[in-house]
C-alpha positions, -999 to +999 in steps of 0.1 A: -151-272-200-170-243-221-151-225-245-159-187-262-139-164-280-134-125-263-161-110-284-186-140-271-174-131-234-178-096-237-215-096-250-219-124-220-209-100-193-227-069-214-254-091-205-253-101-171-238-065-156-265-049-176-292-071-155-273-075-120-247-046-118-259-013-135-264+004-103-234-005-088-213+007-115-229+039-119-224+043-079-189+037-083-180+058-109-198+089-090-175+077-067-144+073-087-113+076-078-125+068-036-143+035-051-128+018-085-137-015-082-174-032-083-178-063-066-202-094-079-208-119-055-199-158-076-237-175-071-253-141-091-227-151-124-238-189-119-275-180-115-279-162-144-248-181-168-238-211-156-214-216-182-197-187-177-193-190-139-174-224-148-152-205-178-144-178-149-134-205-125-108-222-150-097-193-175-098-166-145-075-141-163-093-137-193-130-139-177-117-109-159-101-092-187-132-093-207-154-088-179-138-049-177-139-044-213-178-051-209-178-026-178-161+002-200-185-004-232-217+005-207-234+038-207-217+058-179-228+095-168-191+110-171-176+117-204-142+101-198-153+063-188-129+050-156-112+016-159-131+000-131-121-033-115-139-061-117-138-083-083-157-118-072-168-123-037-181-153-021-169-184-043-184-220-040-173-245-015-155-269-043-133-234-053-122-233-010-087-246-005-067-245+025-028-233+023-014-268+031-040-281-002-026-256-029-011-279-058+001-277-092-034-280-105-049-249-092-021-228-109-038-205-131-074-214-114-096-190-096-101-202-062-102-188-024-078-193+002-096-205+033-092-178+066-058-172+074-046-145+096-019-120+078+018-127+096+030-100+079+028-067+053+053-047+037+051-008+023+027+000-002+049+007-039+041+020-071+039-010-095+045-004-137+015-017-155+020+004-186+056+017-191+066+046-215+096+048-231+114+078-249+140+064-282+170+085-276+176+085-312+147+100-323+122+112-294+096+088-299+079+072-270+069+037-273+044+019-246+052-017-234+028-035-212+045-049-182+032-084-173+064-098-159+084-090-126+109-080-142+107-046-165+102-055-197+120-027-222+113-021-263+132-043-285+132-016-309+120+018-316+087+007-330+077+022-361+037+014-355+044+037-322+055+063-345+094+050-339+122+054-361+126+011-365+161+011-348+178-005-319+188+018-296+186+031-261+154+041-247+148+063-214+120+053-189+095+082-184+078+075-151+058+109-153+043+094-190+039+058-176+010+041-159+016+029-119-006+014-101-001+006-062+010-025-053+020-046-017+032-082-007+018-100+025+022-133+039-005-150+051-006-181+074-032-206+084-053-200+112-037-217+145-070-230+157-073-249+125-039-272+137-034-296+152-008-326+168+019-298+169+013-293+133+036-258+119+011-231+101+015-233+063+023-195+044+016-183+011+028-149-003-001-129-018+004-097-037-029-072-033-029-044-062-049-010-072-071-001-042-068-034-026-031-025-013-030-014+019-063-023+029-050-051+057-028-052+090-010-079+102-033-098+127-059-097+102-084-125+092-087-125+060-105-148+030-083-143-003-102-146-036-078-149-067-057-168-090-025-186-079+008-185-102+039-203-102+070-183-098+102-195-112+129-203-091+163-192-096+202-200-078+225-172-092+217-174-132+206-209-131+166-212-133+154-244-116+126-264-122+107-260-090+081-229-088+072-205-058+039-203-053+024-166-052-011-157-051-027-124-073-053-116-047-089-105-069-107-094-035-108-099+004-130-104+031-116-092+065-132-108+091-146-084+118-168-108+136-156-132+163-152-165+154-165-165+117-144-190+107-162-214+129-190-234+114-222-240+135-251-260+119-284-258+127-280-289+144-251-279+162-269-249+172-301-266+188-279-287+207-258-259+220-289-237+232-299-270+251-269-276+271-269-236+282-305-246+296-288-274+317-285-261+354-254-277+357-242-260+332-210-245+351-200-279+364-204-296+337-177-266+322-152-268+351-153-304+350-146-304+312-112-279+319-082-305+322-099-334+343-063-351+342-054-322+367-069-330+401-082-303+423-081-262+411-113-260+406-117-225+417-088-214+392-104-242+363-137-217+372-120-185+363-105-201+331-140-208+320-149-177+323-117-164+313-128-177+276-168-166+274-153-129+284-171-100+293-186-077+266-162-048+253-179-014+249-177+012+230-184+049+246-192+077+223-159+095+233-147+066+208-124+052+238-129+011+243-138-004+274-125-041+272-143-070+277-113-097+275-107-112+312-068-111+317-053-142+344-021-141+362-013-179+374+020-180+398+029-207+417+057-235+423+071-259+400+052-291+394+013-272+402+000-280+369+001-242+352+016-253+321-011-282+318-038-259+324-022-232+298-019-258+273-051-270+278-070-235+276-052-233+241-068-262+230-104-251+240-104-218+229-119-211+195-092-185+188-057-189+206-024-185+199+005-205+227+039-193+233+066-194+260+084-165+277+113-188+277+116-184+239+096-148+232+109-113+230+089-083+230+087-084+193+073-116+192+046-110+214+035-077+203+049-066+167+081-057+148+091-035+123+118-060+106+139-063+078+148-092+058+142-110+021+103-110+021+106-070+021+132-072-008+156-054+014+129-026+031+110-025+061+083-054+070+060-055+098+054-083+111+026-094+138+038-110+174+013-135+192-008-109+210-017-096+174-025-131+161-042-136+189-067-106+186-104-117+196-090-150+206-066-157+232-028-151+239-014-177+261+020-168+275+038-196+299+073-193+319+070-155+314+092-150+343+117-167+320+115-132+297+138-102+303+119-074+320+119-053+292+105-074+270+077-077+299+069-041+298+059-044+257+026-057+280+013-025+294-004-014+263-012-045+247-035-056+281-050-022+287-058-003+255-056-040+234-034-024+208+005-023+200+019+011+185+050+006+162+070+035+148+103+026+132+121+033+104+098+051+089+066+028+099+041+045+116+012+017+126-010+009+154-020-029+152-048-045+178-044-071+202-082-072+214-074-109+233-076-124+269-036-128+282-035-160+302+004-157+314+018-185+339+052-182+359+072-194+385+080-168+415+116-153+414+133-182+436+117-205+419+097-218+447+072-199+470+092-196+507+063-193+535+079-168+555+083-142+527+052-121+514+042-130+483+046-097+463+079-097+474+084-128+460+070-114+426+076-081+420+110-085+403+092-103+378+060-085+376+063-049+382+024-034+403+019-013+371+015-048+352+004-067+380-026-042+383-035-051+346-044-087+355-081-092+365-073-119+388-043-132+401-039-167+412-010-181+437-008-219+434+017-234+461+027-271+470+010-275+503+018-306+527-015-319+531-016-359+536-056-360+530-049-339+496-019-358+487-038-394+489-066-376+470-038-363+443-020-394+441-050-414+435-061-391+410-030-392+390-024-432+391-059-438+377-054-415+352-022-432+341-037-469+345-068-456+325-043-443+294-024-479+298-057-500+292-069-480+268-038-481+246-036-518+251-072-521+242-064-503+208-030-514+200-031-552+213-056-578+200-048-602+235-085-593+246-068-586+282-091-559+287-126-552+269-135-520+251-159-517+280-132-521+305-113-489+289-145-470+289-149-477+326-109-471+329-110-440+311-137-421+334-115-403+353-100-385+325-132-379+303-139-348+301-182-343+304-178-323+272-156-325+246-131-302+233-147-293+198-178-293+210-167-262+242-150-247+215-187-245+192-203-234+227-178-206+231-180-196+196-219-194+200-217-170+228-191-148+223-205-145+189-244-139+203-252-135+237-246-098+250-259-095+285-270-065+305-265-057+339-294-059+365-304-035+389-300-062+414-261-073+402-252-039+397-262-026+428-244-062+446-213-053+425-216-013+442-220-027+480-194-044+479-169-023+466-179+004+488-180-016+521-145-025+508-137+008+506-149+020+539-130-011+557-095+013+546-073+015+578-045+043+580-031+040+541-043+012+529-064+012+498-083-022+501-092-023+459-096+003+432-117+012+402-093-016+380-110-045+405-146-028+401-145-031+362-131-068+368-161-075+387-183-064+357-163-087+331-164-114+353-201-113+360-208-108+320-189-135+314-208-156+343-242-146+325-224-160+287-221-196+299-257-202+302-263-177+272-286-150+296-294-121+283-290-104+314-263-102+344-282-115+375-269-113+410-254-153+406-234-137+382-224-110+401-218-131+432-196-159+414-177-127+401-172-115+437-164-150+450-134-154+424-120-123+433-119-124+469-107-158+468-076-141+446-071-109+472-069-129+498-043-145+491-018-115+478-039-087+492-048-099+531-034-076+553-034-103+587-021-075+607-048-052+604-077-080+592-083-059+558-074-063+525-049-040+507-042-042+472-011-022+475+003-056+495-007-073+464+010-051+437+041-039+459+043-060+489+042-029+514+011-024+530-006+010+537+003+006+578+037-006+563+041+025+543+032+051+578+063+028+592+081+036+563+077+075+563+080+075+599+118+064+600+122+083+570+112+112+592+134+102+617+164+097+593+159+135+581+158+154+608+190+134+628+210+141+598+203+177+605+218+173+637+247+146+631+262+164+602+278+130+589+250+109+591+220+095+612+231+066+643+215+035+633+210+030+673+197+063+676+174+059+647+156+028+661+153+040+692+139+076+680+115+051+663+105+034+690+095+065+713+073+078+684+048+055+698+038+043+659+018+012+662+041-017+649+071+002+650+089-018+675+129-023+674+132-057+651+104-039+625+125-009+623+154-030+616+142-043+591+125-011+576+164+003+574+178-028+555+149-021+532+157+014+526+189+007+521+186-020+495+160-001+478+186+028+477+167+055+497+192+054+520+227+046+520+258+043+543+286+072+543+305+055+562+299+013+567+316+010+597+301+038+619+268+023+608+260+062+600+228+070+572+217+096+551+189+098+524+200+096+490+176+126+480+199+149+498 
């Protein structure tokens, strides 16, 4: 290990700065104080002086101190030279450490923390760097540099600073002291790097000077700096164990999607070749949860969700999301949770959570007061913020309270969440796709009741309309399908049994070849790690553009559906039009196509029509009605309800106590409104009463009045 005196180090740094950094220093000085740091890549130092680079990694504090001294020795085009911070980026791989691998040997060394998520931040606070104290006896001002966590006071009025030399009381002069900005943040390991149920490890990082306030919860950052051990106390007792804290020297905020996924040239060549395969769609679908039988349409939609569309930044500064939101709602035991969990394993950047154990703050973000904030307020990121630029999977959302579910509105469409609490006002990004799984309100679908009626209590229309695709998965009795499903499940179990037997016993009852044959039922066409790289490559490098044929295809379908509207029904809205575009773009991304073709638009139309036919098809008129999906009331039903309300209002003028039920029904039948028979009118009256639109002044007499009057 090389050893240098401070004078030697300053001389070495002066030579380095003169060759590599003169322009950077001049630019920083001209823009000071907006810019107060110069950034240097470690490779530049290593190329200039390998011994100096090695010394920097081993003794970072002294190396950085002497580098900043050397900067002050440089010629600058100003009279008063500013103090510039010397910051190092892009350290070698040998100095990159995962949070869970931090050990005692790393203390005091310059290292880089592998890409992590900012979990929470506290408010930026001023911190004493050089404290000025006034002697209460002679009035002299004594300066004490502050390097410890606790305030260091002068032991006496120092004569070398013009003091009286007595031990006395001192007054801290904040206006004469030097203070710097300081912020405490907590980072955690990225979830996609964890396997086997491992919990993400966390690390406290201190950001000082111009680094403070530059990151927000949910940001993915690489932190370079020095790790220290902070003495732990239990009351007044000092303990032998230390807490790890990290003082940041520089940070890299990852803006591009999936920067942390390494794709080698060999990987890229293999991925591009896979994209040329005309069977890539079928291979991808077969690779999504192969142990789950059927549900190919749902798997195809989930495949497109993982790739996503193209986000657009408009000249008006507004942003159109490219992420696809999907809702799967169905009977218990229909593999919704298994599919959701599998997608969290395939997506390169995914956060999985359960609605049963989550709150609105846990899904979005929260301002909390806890020990981390040292009595102050801390801004903490939730699942959707942590999933920024990735995917958020929420299982069992029906178990969450309605008030907590309402927090999803802004996060889904505007793709951001706003926090305004305890003086903290912040907007955090949630640029992620959302996959939600839930059960109907009764636990299982009732075939005799409209689907919308069974999910409206869980998902209000304003929330439902934000999903691009809504899949209803029911457990229907079908002898042929039941036999195929049973055979698939049993074969999967038998394959797992044989494979476990071969791996854990040596009796030779089954061969390795027999195990491989038995496992073919559940072996994916493309392995999960390969899919993760494939998706990361597509999302990073593929941005398809709509062709005229695809555009015309979607436009014609949309307009044709709108023309089929009957009465007050609305078959499709502009929100679904945007969904067509996102799905078509995702389809083009799957094969790395720079253009969205008619093949892609047809795939998007087919998936959308599949969903609409299950939730928004009005059998009475034979047309699609989006209101039927979102509210449970079709356009024709709304017309009948309006007619019944009109009759009640008119009869209430004639009958001051209220409109008689028998007369309401008779008037409705005489109105000639299609479908408004005695049974339908009775249902409408009961529904209006349940909703609170009408009430009975006297239940015994079957009279009704409008609530609004």
